C-alpha positions as a Markdown table, in Angstrom:
| # | Residue | x | y | z |
|---|---|---|---|---|
| 1 | Met | 2.5 | -15.2 | 0.9 |
| 2 | Lys | 2.8 | -11.9 | -0.9 |
| 3 | Ile | -0.1 | -10.3 | -2.7 |
| 4 | Leu | -0.5 | -7.1 | -4.7 |
| 5 | Thr | -2.7 | -4.4 | -3.3 |
| 6 | Pro | -4.9 | -2.2 | -5.5 |
| 7 | Asp | -2.1 | 0.4 | -5.2 |
| 8 | Ser | 0.3 | -2.2 | -6.8 |
| 9 | Lys | 2.3 | -2.5 | -3.5 |
| 10 | Gln | 3.3 | -5.8 | -2.1 |
| 11 | Met | 1.8 | -6.8 | 1.3 |
| 12 | Val | 2.8 | -9.8 | 3.4 |
| 13 | Leu | -0.1 | -11.7 | 4.9 |
| 14 | Ser | -0.3 | -12.9 | 8.4 |
| 15 | Arg | 1.4 | -16.2 | 9.3 |
| 16 | Gly | -1.9 | -17.6 | 10.6 |
| 17 | Leu | -3.1 | -18.8 | 14.0 |
| 18 | Pro | -0.8 | -20.7 | 16.3 |
| 19 | Lys | -1.3 | -24.3 | 17.1 |
| 20 | Thr | -2.9 | -25.3 | 20.4 |
| 21 | Ser | -0.2 | -27.9 | 20.9 |
| 22 | Gln | -2.8 | -30.8 | 21.2 |
| 23 | Ala | -0.9 | -33.8 | 19.7 |
| 24 | Thr | -3.3 | -36.6 | 20.9 |
| 25 | Ser | -6.4 | -37.3 | 19.0 |
| 26 | Tyr | -9.4 | -38.2 | 21.2 |
| 27 | Ala | -11.9 | -38.4 | 18.3 |
| 28 | Thr | -11.5 | -38.4 | 14.5 |
| 29 | Gly | -11.5 | -34.9 | 13.3 |
| 30 | Asp | -10.5 | -33.2 | 16.5 |
| 31 | Asp | -7.6 | -30.8 | 17.0 |
| 32 | Gly | -5.2 | -33.7 | 17.7 |
| 33 | Thr | -6.0 | -35.2 | 14.3 |
| 34 | Tyr | -5.2 | -32.1 | 12.2 |
| 35 | Gln | -2.9 | -30.1 | 14.6 |
| 36 | Ala | -3.9 | -27.1 | 12.5 |
| 37 | Gly | -2.1 | -23.8 | 12.8 |
| 38 | Trp | 1.2 | -22.3 | 12.3 |
| 39 | Trp | 3.4 | -24.0 | 10.2 |
| 40 | Gln | 0.9 | -25.7 | 8.0 |
| 41 | Arg | 1.4 | -29.3 | 7.0 |
| 42 | Arg | 3.7 | -29.9 | 10.0 |
| 43 | Leu | 2.7 | -31.8 | 13.1 |
| 44 | Asn | 3.5 | -30.4 | 16.5 |
| 45 | Ser | 6.4 | -32.8 | 16.9 |
| 46 | Asn | 8.3 | -31.4 | 13.8 |
| 47 | Asn | 7.0 | -27.8 | 13.8 |
| 48 | Arg | 9.5 | -25.0 | 13.6 |
| 49 | Gln | 10.6 | -23.3 | 16.8 |
| 50 | Arg | 7.9 | -20.8 | 17.6 |
| 51 | Phe | 9.5 | -18.6 | 20.3 |
| 52 | Ile | 12.9 | -17.0 | 19.9 |
| 53 | Glu | 14.5 | -15.4 | 23.0 |
| 54 | Lys | 16.6 | -12.4 | 22.2 |
| 55 | Thr | 18.3 | -9.7 | 24.2 |
| 56 | Ile | 18.0 | -6.3 | 22.6 |
| 57 | Ser | 19.6 | -3.2 | 24.2 |
| 58 | Gly | 20.0 | -5.2 | 27.4 |
| 59 | Asp | 16.3 | -6.2 | 27.6 |
| 60 | Pro | 15.2 | -9.8 | 27.4 |
| 61 | Leu | 12.5 | -10.1 | 24.7 |
| 62 | Val | 10.7 | -13.0 | 23.0 |
| 63 | Ile | 9.7 | -13.1 | 19.4 |
| 64 | Asp | 6.7 | -15.2 | 18.4 |
| 65 | Arg | 7.4 | -16.5 | 14.9 |
| 66 | Ala | 3.8 | -17.7 | 14.6 |
| 67 | Thr | 2.2 | -14.3 | 15.0 |
| 68 | Gly | 5.1 | -11.9 | 14.4 |
| 69 | Leu | 4.7 | -10.3 | 17.8 |
| 70 | Met | 7.4 | -9.3 | 20.2 |
| 71 | Trp | 6.8 | -9.7 | 24.0 |
| 72 | Arg | 8.7 | -8.6 | 27.0 |
| 73 | Gln | 10.3 | -11.6 | 28.8 |
| 74 | Lys | 9.8 | -11.8 | 32.5 |
| 75 | Glu | 7.3 | -9.0 | 32.6 |
| 76 | Glu | 7.5 | -7.1 | 35.9 |
| 77 | Ser | 5.0 | -4.6 | 36.9 |
| 78 | Leu | 2.6 | -3.7 | 39.7 |
| 79 | Ala | -1.1 | -4.7 | 39.8 |
| 80 | Val | -2.9 | -1.7 | 38.5 |
| 81 | Asp | -6.3 | -0.8 | 37.2 |
| 82 | Trp | -7.0 | -0.9 | 33.4 |
| 83 | Ala | -6.0 | 2.7 | 32.7 |
| 84 | Gly | -2.7 | 2.1 | 34.6 |
| 85 | Ala | -2.0 | -0.9 | 32.5 |
| 86 | Ile | -2.5 | 1.1 | 29.3 |
| 87 | Met | -0.2 | 3.8 | 30.7 |
| 88 | Ile | 2.5 | 1.3 | 31.6 |
| 89 | Ala | 2.5 | 0.0 | 28.0 |
| 90 | Asp | 2.5 | 3.5 | 26.6 |
| 91 | Leu | 5.6 | 4.5 | 28.6 |
| 92 | Leu | 7.6 | 1.4 | 27.9 |
| 93 | Thr | 10.8 | 1.7 | 25.9 |
| 94 | Ala | 12.2 | -1.9 | 26.3 |
| 95 | Gly | 14.7 | -3.0 | 23.7 |
| 96 | Gly | 15.0 | 0.6 | 22.5 |
| 97 | Phe | 11.5 | 0.4 | 21.0 |
| 98 | Asp | 8.8 | 3.0 | 21.9 |
| 99 | Asp | 5.8 | 1.4 | 20.2 |
| 100 | Trp | 4.8 | -1.0 | 23.0 |
| 101 | Arg | 1.1 | -1.4 | 23.8 |
| 102 | Leu | -1.1 | -3.4 | 26.1 |
| 103 | Ala | -1.9 | -6.7 | 24.4 |
| 104 | Asn | -5.4 | -7.3 | 23.1 |
| 105 | Ile | -7.4 | -10.4 | 24.2 |
| 106 | Lys | -6.7 | -12.4 | 21.0 |
| 107 | Glu | -3.0 | -11.8 | 21.3 |
| 108 | Leu | -3.0 | -13.0 | 25.0 |
| 109 | Ile | -5.1 | -16.1 | 24.1 |
| 110 | Ser | -2.6 | -16.9 | 21.3 |
| 111 | Ile | 0.1 | -17.6 | 23.9 |
| 112 | Val | -1.9 | -19.8 | 26.1 |
| 113 | Asp | -0.6 | -23.4 | 26.0 |
| 114 | Tyr | -3.7 | -25.6 | 25.9 |
| 115 | Ser | -1.6 | -28.9 | 25.8 |
| 116 | Thr | -1.2 | -28.9 | 29.6 |
| 117 | Ala | -3.6 | -30.0 | 32.3 |
| 118 | Tyr | -3.9 | -26.4 | 33.4 |
| 119 | Pro | -3.2 | -24.1 | 30.4 |
| 120 | Ala | -0.4 | -21.8 | 31.1 |
| 121 | Phe | 1.5 | -19.3 | 29.1 |
| 122 | Tyr | 4.2 | -20.7 | 26.9 |
| 123 | Leu | 7.7 | -20.7 | 28.3 |
| 124 | Pro | 10.3 | -19.2 | 28.3 |
| 125 | Phe | 7.7 | -16.5 | 28.8 |
| 126 | Leu | 7.7 | -14.1 | 31.6 |
| 127 | Ile | 5.1 | -15.4 | 34.1 |
| 128 | Thr | 6.3 | -17.4 | 37.1 |
| 129 | Asp | 3.3 | -16.9 | 39.3 |
| 130 | Ala | -0.4 | -17.4 | 38.6 |
| 131 | Ile | -1.7 | -13.9 | 37.8 |
| 132 | Thr | -4.4 | -12.2 | 35.8 |
| 133 | Leu | -3.5 | -10.0 | 32.9 |
| 134 | Trp | -5.4 | -7.0 | 31.5 |
| 135 | Ser | -6.1 | -6.9 | 27.8 |
| 136 | Ser | -6.6 | -3.7 | 25.9 |
| 137 | Thr | -10.0 | -5.1 | 24.7 |
| 138 | Thr | -13.1 | -3.5 | 26.2 |
| 139 | Phe | -16.0 | -5.8 | 27.0 |
| 140 | Lys | -18.6 | -4.6 | 24.4 |
| 141 | Pro | -21.8 | -4.9 | 26.5 |
| 142 | Ser | -20.3 | -2.6 | 29.2 |
| 143 | Glu | -17.6 | -0.1 | 28.3 |
| 144 | Thr | -16.6 | 0.0 | 32.0 |
| 145 | Arg | -15.2 | -3.5 | 31.8 |
| 146 | Ala | -12.3 | -5.1 | 29.9 |
| 147 | Trp | -11.3 | -8.7 | 29.0 |
| 148 | Thr | -8.7 | -10.5 | 31.2 |
| 149 | Val | -6.7 | -13.8 | 31.0 |
| 150 | Asn | -5.6 | -15.9 | 33.9 |
| 151 | Thr | -2.1 | -17.2 | 33.3 |
| 152 | Glu | -2.5 | -20.4 | 35.3 |
| 153 | Thr | -5.8 | -21.6 | 34.0 |
| 154 | Gly | -6.1 | -19.8 | 30.7 |
| 155 | Asp | -9.6 | -18.6 | 31.8 |
| 156 | Val | -10.9 | -15.5 | 30.0 |
| 157 | Ala | -13.2 | -13.2 | 31.9 |
| 158 | Phe | -14.1 | -9.5 | 32.0 |
| 159 | Gln | -13.5 | -7.2 | 35.0 |
| 160 | Ser | -14.3 | -3.6 | 36.0 |
| 161 | Lys | -11.7 | -1.3 | 34.6 |
| 162 | Thr | -11.6 | 0.9 | 37.7 |
| 163 | Thr | -12.1 | -1.4 | 40.7 |
| 164 | Ala | -10.1 | -4.5 | 39.7 |
| 165 | Thr | -6.2 | -4.5 | 39.7 |
| 166 | Tyr | -4.3 | -6.9 | 37.5 |
| 167 | Tyr | -1.0 | -6.8 | 35.5 |
| 168 | Ala | 0.0 | -5.4 | 32.1 |
| 169 | Met | 1.4 | -7.6 | 29.3 |
| 170 | Cys | 3.1 | -5.4 | 26.8 |
| 171 | Val | 3.5 | -6.4 | 23.1 |
| 172 | Arg | 4.6 | -4.8 | 19.9 |
| 173 | Lys | 4.7 | -5.8 | 16.2 |
| 174 | Gly | 8.0 | -7.5 | 16.3 |
| 175 | Val | 8.8 | -8.8 | 12.8 |
């Protein structure tokens, strides 16, 4: 959807939130009933393909058509503290792009697949082992902590930025 800004310039609005993938309804009005989210008015079974794998400049990347974000496929890095995770993202030049950054907590949650017994990140994404990922989002009550996501369980928590070591998940505005 395009709208005109006060400056008379066109602006494309966000695609909206991704679906959770719950297709079974356990109670009238629950997520399985409506299957709300990206592509509106389509059920999960006939939704458009969300993730597109693409190799750009020799680097395997994944484009999320629901959010417009581009992710590195098969992310490989060392477990580092929060500042190290930010640095990894800042130095990344995958696919010839130099605007990579550490994903924020909402971006990480948007790629958790809640349709499985243990939520996991959508495939063909990068994670093969259960790990915890740093987000770029600071935990507001304590600026010495940041939000994290576990890739096996989908659990969200907050950890010390300096004593905990987890992995970086790099993202960029892809489309």
